[in-house]
Every structure is written in structure tokens, then in C-alpha cells.
C-alpha positions in Angstrom: 114.7 131.5 92.4 112.8 128.5 92.9 114.1 125.5 95.0 113.5 122.3 93.7 111.7 120.2 95.9 111.9 117.0 94.0 115.0 116.0 91.5 114.3 113.4 88.3 117.1 113.0 86.5 117.3 109.9 83.8 115.1 107.6 86.2 114.3 104.3 84.8 113.3 100.8 87.2 113.1 97.8 86.0 111.4 95.1 87.9 113.2 92.5 86.4 113.3 92.3 82.8 109.9 94.2 82.9 110.6 97.9 82.2 107.8 99.5 84.8 109.7 103.0 84.0 111.5 104.3 81.4 114.2 107.7 81.4 112.3 110.2 82.9 113.3 113.4 83.8 111.6 116.8 85.8 111.8 119.2 88.8 109.3 120.0 91.1 109.6 123.1 93.0 108.4 124.0 96.6 105.2 124.7 97.7 104.1 123.0 94.4 100.2 121.3 93.6 101.0 118.2 91.0 99.2 115.5 90.2 100.9 112.6 87.5 97.7 111.6 85.4 98.1 108.1 83.3 96.7 104.4 82.9 96.4 101.3 84.9 100.4 99.9 84.7 101.9 102.8 83.9 104.2 103.2 86.1 102.4 105.5 88.6 103.2 104.3 92.1 106.1 102.9 90.9 107.4 106.5 89.7 106.1 107.3 94.1 108.3 104.2 95.5 111.1 105.7 93.8 111.0 109.4 95.4 110.0 108.0 98.5 113.2 105.6 98.5 112.1 102.1 98.8 112.5 101.6 95.0 115.9 101.5 93.7 116.9 103.6 90.1 117.7 100.7 87.7 119.4 104.5 85.8 119.4 107.9 86.9 118.6 108.9 89.9 116.4 110.4 93.0 117.0 113.4 94.8 114.8 115.0 97.4 115.1 118.5 98.9 118.8 117.7 97.0 119.7 115.0 99.0 119.2 111.0 98.3 115.4 109.8 99.2 116.7 107.6 101.8 118.6 110.2 103.5 116.1 112.2 104.4 114.2 112.1 108.5 111.2 110.4 107.4 108.6 113.4 109.2 109.9 115.3 106.3 107.4 113.1 104.3 104.2 112.3 104.9 102.8 109.4 102.9 98.9 108.0 102.1 99.5 104.8 100.0 96.4 103.5 97.9 93.8 102.0 100.1 94.1 98.6 98.3 97.6 98.5 100.0 96.8 98.9 103.4 96.0 96.6 105.8 93.3 96.6 108.2 93.6 93.5 110.2 96.4 94.8 112.3 95.0 94.8 116.4 95.0 98.3 116.9 92.2 101.8 117.6 92.4 104.9 114.7 94.7 107.1 117.1 98.0 104.4 118.0 98.4 104.5 114.1 97.5 108.0 113.6 100.6 108.3 116.6 103.0 106.4 114.3 103.3 108.8 111.8 105.3 111.2 115.0 107.0 108.1 116.6 108.1 106.1 114.1 106.9 103.1 115.3 103.7 101.5 117.4 103.1 102.4 121.1 100.7 101.9 122.7 100.7 103.7 125.4 100.7 107.5 124.0 102.1 110.9 125.7 99.5 113.8 126.8 101.7 115.2 124.1 100.8 112.6 121.3 97.7 112.0 121.4 97.0 115.4 121.3 98.5 116.2 118.4 96.8 112.9 117.2 93.6 114.9 117.8 94.5 117.0 116.4 95.4 116.2 112.8 92.7 114.2 113.3 90.0 117.1 113.5 91.8 118.7 110.6 90.0 115.7 108.7 86.9 114.9 110.1 87.8 111.8 112.0 88.3 112.9 115.6 85.5 111.2 116.8 86.7 107.8 115.5 90.3 108.2 117.3 88.4 105.3 119.6 87.5 103.5 116.8 89.6 99.3 115.7 91.1 100.1 112.5 89.5 96.7 111.6 85.8 98.7 111.7 86.2 101.2 109.5 85.1 101.6 105.7 87.8 102.5 103.2 86.8 105.7 103.1 87.7 106.5 106.7 90.3 104.8 106.4 91.8 106.9 103.7 91.3 109.8 105.9 92.9 108.1 108.4 96.7 107.8 106.5 95.9 111.4 105.8 95.9 112.9 109.5 98.5 110.6 110.1 100.8 111.8 107.4 99.7 115.1 108.7 100.7 115.0 112.3 104.2 115.5 111.6 103.6 118.7 109.3 105.6 117.7 106.8 107.6 119.2 104.0 106.4 116.8 101.2 103.3 115.0 101.2 103.0 111.8 98.7 99.8 110.5 98.3 98.9 107.8 96.0 94.9 107.7 94.7 93.4 109.2 97.7 90.1 110.0 96.7 89.8 106.3 96.1 86.6 105.3 98.1 86.0 108.5 99.1 82.6 109.9 97.9 82.0 113.1 96.5 80.7 115.3 99.0 84.1 114.3 101.5 86.7 114.3 98.3 85.1 117.9 98.1 86.7 118.3 102.3 89.6 116.0 101.7 90.4 118.8 98.3 90.2 121.3 101.3 92.2 119.7 104.4 95.6 118.9 101.0 94.7 123.1 99.9 95.0 124.3 103.9 98.1 121.5 104.8 100.2 123.5 101.0 99.1 127.0 102.7 100.1 126.2 106.3 103.1 124.6 106.1 103.9 125.7 102.2 104.1 121.8 101.9 104.7 120.4 98.1 102.0 117.6 97.3 102.7 114.9 94.5 99.8 113.4 94.4 98.0 110.3 91.6 94.9 110.4 90.7 92.1 109.5 88.0 90.5 112.1 87.9 91.5 115.0 85.2 89.4 117.1 86.5 90.7 117.4 89.5 94.0 117.8 88.3 93.4 120.4 85.7 91.4 122.7 88.8 94.0 121.9 91.8 97.3 121.3 90.1 100.5 124.0 89.1 101.8 121.3 86.7 100.5 117.6 85.4 102.5 114.8 84.9 100.9 112.3 82.4 103.0 108.8 82.3 102.5 106.3 80.7 105.8 104.1 81.4 107.7 107.3 79.7 107.0 111.5 80.7 104.4 112.2 77.7 104.0 115.7 79.0 104.7 118.0 82.6 103.5 121.1 82.4 101.0 123.2 83.9 97.7 121.6 83.5 96.5 123.6 80.3 99.3 122.5 78.4 99.1 119.2 79.5 95.9 117.4 79.0 95.2 118.3 75.7 93.9 116.1 73.0 97.2 114.6 71.4 99.2 114.6 75.1 96.0 112.0 76.4 96.1 110.1 73.6 99.7 109.4 74.0 99.3 108.5 77.6 95.8 106.6 76.7 95.4 105.5 73.7 92.2 105.7 71.7 90.6 108.3 74.4 87.8 107.8 72.6 84.2 110.8 72.1 83.2 110.1 75.9 86.3 111.7 76.7 86.3 115.2 75.7 88.3 118.3 76.7 85.0 120.3 77.6 86.5 121.2 80.8 89.0 122.6 79.7 85.9 124.6 77.7 85.0 125.4 80.7 87.6 126.5 82.4 88.0 129.9 79.7 84.2 130.4 79.7 
């Protein structure tokens, strides 16, 4: 029997009088790779924040590994936020930020053990050479990799990523995918990721959540990515947004 990593039951979230997500229910099994796809303003980031315990449900509940999110040890969850929400002005070095993934707070004197673990995480994300670089000197793609290193240094049971490929070129995106696949394979990590890339979601996910304030679909990529579901999610998708990648997949 599959063990449940994330259980969302009748989740509704209001910001003031504005309903961001309404009556969402789904369960994610341990070691699954699930992507969330939907339009801007559709509630994707709010859903992640509810799972992280950063947003209180107006109605319904969220459980992560059978506990309310706020009762989890912070080492159990890794989180990679959107680039646009990251502060690049803080006067610290890359290795110092990555180390906070273990310590939970800033320490400018890092033990040899933590330093080695931070360098190992940076090496996995391909940027060990940036360890001593100030955060202010990083590109968007580099900063995103630093936050990925920070999230995987503690070998989390659950890894949550909010549009991690934004600001990363296509070659680096392939490396990013390999990092996630290795993390999942080596540590049985459950991965939940927001993406705007339908093809990535189709080819890499065990399941896809299509979300536009309400849950449109939660199923395997082949069953979730139907024209009908996409129209419900995005409205009129037009001729330019064909489902050609599904045809290619089955060719």
C-alpha cells in the first residue's frame, strides 16, 4: 500500500474577501514527482505555501507525512522559491546561504563538517566554484541553483519548487532535471513543483495537477493533459497551443 506524503482535503484559502483557491482535494504518495500547472493568479504559489504551513487554510486541512505542516521538523522539507521573491542584496556569500539549509539560521563561522556538506550540495548543482561569491554577484539562474543546493543539503523527504527553471537557459534546465531525478532516486524524495512548461510536466511527472483556483485535474500526464482540461484551466488555448507533445510521446 502506498504511503501518503501530502494530503490536501477540501482546501479553501481566502485573502481577505478574495478566494485564491477553493475546495481542493488530492493526495500525493511518497516518492512521487508531481507538477502543478496553471495560469498566473490561479493559486499555484498559494497552494505551495499552504502545504509549507506559510498560509493558513480558510477551510479544509493539509497534512504532510500525516502531520500539520507547522509540526514538521524544518529538515524534512526543502523549498526553492521563485527568483522574483529572492533577496539578492543581503551581504553574504553563497556557501553561507547554503549552510542555512542545515543550521536554520545565519552563521558566518561555519564548521568544517557543514562547509563540506555545503560544498557537496553546490557540486551537485554544478556551482561549487561559486562558493565564495557574494549573493549580490549572482545571475538569476545561479541564484536559483544556490537555493536548490540549500534545499537538498539536508536531504529532505519532500522537495517543493516554485517555477525553478525560470531564468535558467535550456542547457542548464536539462542539468536541473537530472539533479531532481538523482535526488528522488537516491533519497526517495517526494517532489512537488510548479512549472509553466507543459512538455516538462508531461515527460517528467508521475502526476499533474491542473489548477485554476479550483482543481481541474489530478492524474497521470496523459490523462490530465487533454484539450478539454487545458481549456478549463487556461480558457481558450488557441491553435498555437496544440497537444503535439502527447502525439510525439506515443509515436
